[in-house]
N, C-alpha and C positions, 0 to 999 in steps of 0.2 A: 756871648758877646752882646746880645740884645739886652739882657738884664743888666750888664755892666753899664750900658748907656742909660738905662732907666735909673739906676742907682746914682750915676754921675749927675743926672739932671735933678735928682731928688723928687721924683714923682711916683705916685702910687696909682692914681686914677686918670683916665683919659681926660676928664674935665679940667685937670690941672694944667694941661698943655694946650687947651683950646682958647680961642678968642672969647670975648665977653658974650657974644651972641650964640656961642656953641656951634658955629658952622665950619670953622677952619682950625687946623692945627697951626700953632704959631711957628714962625720961622726959627726962633731960637731953639725950639724943641726938636724941629726937624734936623737942624744942623749941629746941635749941641754947643752953641756959641756962648751960652751962659747957664749957670745953675739957678734953680728956682729958690727964692728965699722962703724958708719954712721954719716953724718952731719944732717940727718933728726931728728926731735924731736918726740919721741914716748912717750906715757904715761908710768908712772912708772908701772912696772909689776914685783912683786917678783917672784923668781923661783917657777914654779908650782911643785906640788908633783909628785912622781913617776907614779901614775896611770894616770895623765894627759899626761905624755910623752908617755905612752903606747898608749893612744888614738891618740896622734899626729902621732906616727909611723904608727898605723893602718890606719889613714886617708891618709897619704902619700902613703902607699902601695896600698890602694884601688883606689886611684886616679891617681897616676903617675908611680908607680914602676912595674917592671917586676914581673911576678908571682913567680919567684924563689927567695926566700929570701936568702940573704947572710949576715953573721954577719959583714963582713968588707967592703962590697961594696953594694951600693944600685942603680942598673942600672935602668934608666928610660925605660919604655916600648916603648916610642917614643922619642929618644934623640932630644934635640933642636939644638944641634950642636954648633959650635963656633959662636961668634958674627958676624953679617953681616958687610961687609966692607963699606956699604953705610948706614949712619944713617937714621932711618926712617923719621926724620925731613926733610931730603933732597929729599924724594920721592914726586913727583908731584901728589897730590891727586886731583881727579876731584871735582868740586864744588857740594854741596848737593842741591843747589837751582839754578833755571835757572839764567843765567847771562844776559839774554836779555829779553825784554818784561815785561809785568805786571805779578806779582805773588802774 
């Protein structure tokens, strides 16, 4: 049921349902009131029933949210913050295998 809600919202990563500052989960994502606009193709998922949205919210609270529930704001217990100025694709990652000798 939780995955049905995620598919209905068309989200893959937590950052897709956060506010711009990376501190709060947006209300539309908590309640499933709209689907996210995306260029990615997701399988068709009809709107899940109300009890599925309760499971979705409970899972978000248990995994990411501050212990104090607020009806209008959903603060993360560890905010991810704003986007990094350096795209991760630009970070020089070390090779996983030796670049010299036999392996």
